[in-house]
C-alpha positions in Angstrom: 15.3 12.8 6.3 15.0 13.0 3.0 11.0 13.1 2.4 11.6 13.9 -1.1 13.5 10.6 -1.7 10.5 9.5 0.8 7.6 11.2 -1.2 8.6 9.5 -4.5 9.1 6.1 -3.6 5.7 6.0 -1.7 4.1 7.3 -4.7 5.5 4.7 -6.7 5.1 2.1 -4.6 1.4 3.1 -4.1 1.1 3.5 -7.8 1.9 0.0 -8.4 -0.4 -1.1 -5.9 -3.4 1.0 -7.4 -2.0 -0.3 -10.6 -2.2 -4.2 -10.6 -5.5 -3.8 -8.7 -7.2 -1.8 -11.5 -5.6 -4.5 -13.7 -7.3 -7.1 -12.3 -10.3 -5.6 -11.3 -11.1 -4.9 -15.0 -10.3 -8.4 -15.3 -7.8 -6.9 -17.9 -5.6 -10.0 -17.8 -8.6 -12.6 -17.6 -12.2 -13.3 -16.0 -11.9 -14.1 -12.2 -14.1 -16.0 -10.3 -17.0 -14.4 -8.2 -15.0 -15.1 -5.3 -11.5 -13.5 -6.5 -13.9 -10.4 -7.1 -15.3 -10.4 -4.0 -11.5 -10.5 -2.4 -10.9 -8.0 -4.7 -13.7 -6.0 -3.6 -13.3 -6.6 -0.3 -9.7 -3.9 -0.4 -10.9 -1.0 -2.2 -12.0 0.7 0.6 -8.5 0.2 2.0 -6.6 1.0 -1.3 -8.9 4.4 -1.3 -7.4 5.0 2.3 -3.7 4.3 0.9 -4.3 6.6 -2.1 -5.3 9.7 0.2 -3.0 8.9 3.1 0.0 9.2 0.5 -1.7 12.1 -1.0 -2.3 14.1 2.4 1.5 13.2 3.4 2.7 14.9 0.3 0.6 17.8 0.8 1.6 17.9 4.6 5.7 17.7 3.4 5.1 20.5 0.6 3.8 22.9 3.1 5.6 21.4 6.7 6.4 24.3 8.6 9.5 24.4 11.2 7.5 23.1 14.1 5.1 21.1 13.1 1.8 20.3 15.6 2.0 16.8 14.3 4.4 15.2 11.9 3.1 13.9 8.8 5.1 10.7 9.7 2.8 9.7 12.7 -0.6 10.2 10.3 0.7 8.1 7.5 1.6 5.6 9.6 -1.4 5.3 11.1 -3.7 5.7 8.1 -1.9 2.9 5.8 -0.8 0.5 8.6 -4.2 -1.8 8.5 -5.3 -0.5 5.1 -2.0 -2.0 3.5 -2.2 -5.4 5.8 -5.8 -6.2 4.3 -4.2 -5.7 0.5 -0.9 -8.3 1.9 -4.2 -10.4 3.2 -6.2 -10.5 -0.1 -3.3 -10.8 -1.6 -2.1 -13.9 0.4 -5.7 -15.5 0.0 -5.5 -15.0 -4.0 -2.3 -16.5 -4.3 -3.0 -19.7 -2.0 -6.1 -20.6 -3.0 -4.3 -20.2 -6.8 -1.8 -22.9 -5.4 -4.5 -25.3 -4.0 -5.8 -25.6 -7.4 -9.6 -23.6 -6.2 -9.4 -20.7 -8.0 -6.9 -21.1 -10.9 -5.2 -17.7 -12.0 -3.1 -17.3 -15.4 0.2 -15.8 -15.3 -0.7 -12.7 -15.3 -3.3 -12.1 -12.9 -0.5 -14.0 -10.8 2.1 -11.9 -11.6 -0.6 -8.0 -11.2 -0.8 -10.2 -7.6 2.8 -10.2 -6.7 3.4 -6.8 -8.0 0.3 -5.9 -5.2 2.3 -8.0 -2.8 5.1 -7.0 -2.7 4.5 -3.4 -3.6 2.4 -3.5 -0.3 5.2 -5.1 2.0 7.5 -3.0 0.3 5.4 0.6 1.2 4.7 -0.8 4.9 8.6 -1.4 5.7 9.0 2.2 3.9 6.5 3.9 6.2 7.7 1.9 9.2 11.2 3.2 8.4 9.8 6.8 8.8 8.1 6.2 11.9 11.7 4.8 13.2 13.2 7.7 12.0 10.5 9.9 13.8 11.7 7.7 16.9 15.0 8.7 16.9 14.3 12.3 16.4 12.1 12.7 19.4 14.7 10.5 21.2 17.4 13.3 20.5 15.1 16.5 20.7 14.0 14.9 24.6 
């Protein structure tokens, strides 16, 4: 495992999600309907959890002993999986209602939502890749 690459990748994806969320919630690209704002407010706690989990992972990797009691990858998976799925669902609902013409978004808002969705999906894939590497290492050491 190359934690430096993974940490940089996780930090970038996390930053992308946060930037897209901030741009939308602060209405930098245009006004939101009350329903759109409600959907975004519902995931603010999830985004905070993901931010905290990535920061904890970075700190744990930086000072990891040779024989850790708990692998930081395990904690990262448990701490991020559900919040990232909530971000994905929020993006899905915002986009589906836009496509149905129920709650229109402008092009910039749509692109921010796509960025949040893509980065969340890639982050899930990256965390799952780390999990598979951990499981493979555990199999080898058994």
